[in-house]
C-alpha positions, 0 to 999 in steps of 0.5 A: 272967614273969621270964626267968631261970635256973631258971624253968620256961619256959611251954609253947607251940605255934606255927606254923612255916615248914614248914607244921607246929606246934611244941610246946615240951613235945614237945621234952622230952629235948632242950635247946631254943634259942629264938633271937628276932629282931625281923623277917624280911627284915632284915640282922641277923635274916638273919645270926642265922638263917643262923648257926643253920642253918650250925651245925645239926650242932653243935646236934645233937651237943649234943642241942639244937634251935635255933628261930628265933622272931619275930612274922612270919606263918608264910607270910612266914617260909616264903618267907624261909627258902626265900630264905635256903636254911634247911631244917633250922632251924624258924622259928616264928611268934608272929603271932597273937595278935600277939606273945603269947608275946613279951609273956608273956616280957617281950621284946615291944617295943611301939614296934617292934611286934615282939619284941626280940632274945634267946636263951633256952636251955631244958634237957631238962626245960623249965627256963630255963638261960641268957638273953641279951637283945641290943640290936636291932641287935646280932648274937648271937655264935654261939660264946657260944651254944655256950658256954652250951649246953655249960655247961647 
């Protein structure tokens, strides 16, 4: 699929770090930020997920659910979230089949065996409103994310 504004985001169900499942269509009526990071336990990915958690109240005020996604297994994401004290932000696992959603979205990096780094903002009806793909070592600017949410 082509990741661009105006395209309907495919529905998905992925395991989360809290022992549950998240289905995108269950979040209709809210904006959803799909914040992709390549791999848990790395410094930039840690900072990216901590920024989501630290700004949880701001996301709530903007009727937006932030989700952190990677190809890591849900059990590993649980331990990582616990170590980072991430309790409000759900971290989703695109583990099996390995990177299936990342591949469908065109952001899987074969040479890395993981997703790239990207932010995808989906509106209340499940339509993509903003996409930004980053170089793997680049930390997304959280203020840029909030600017995109406010414009959507």
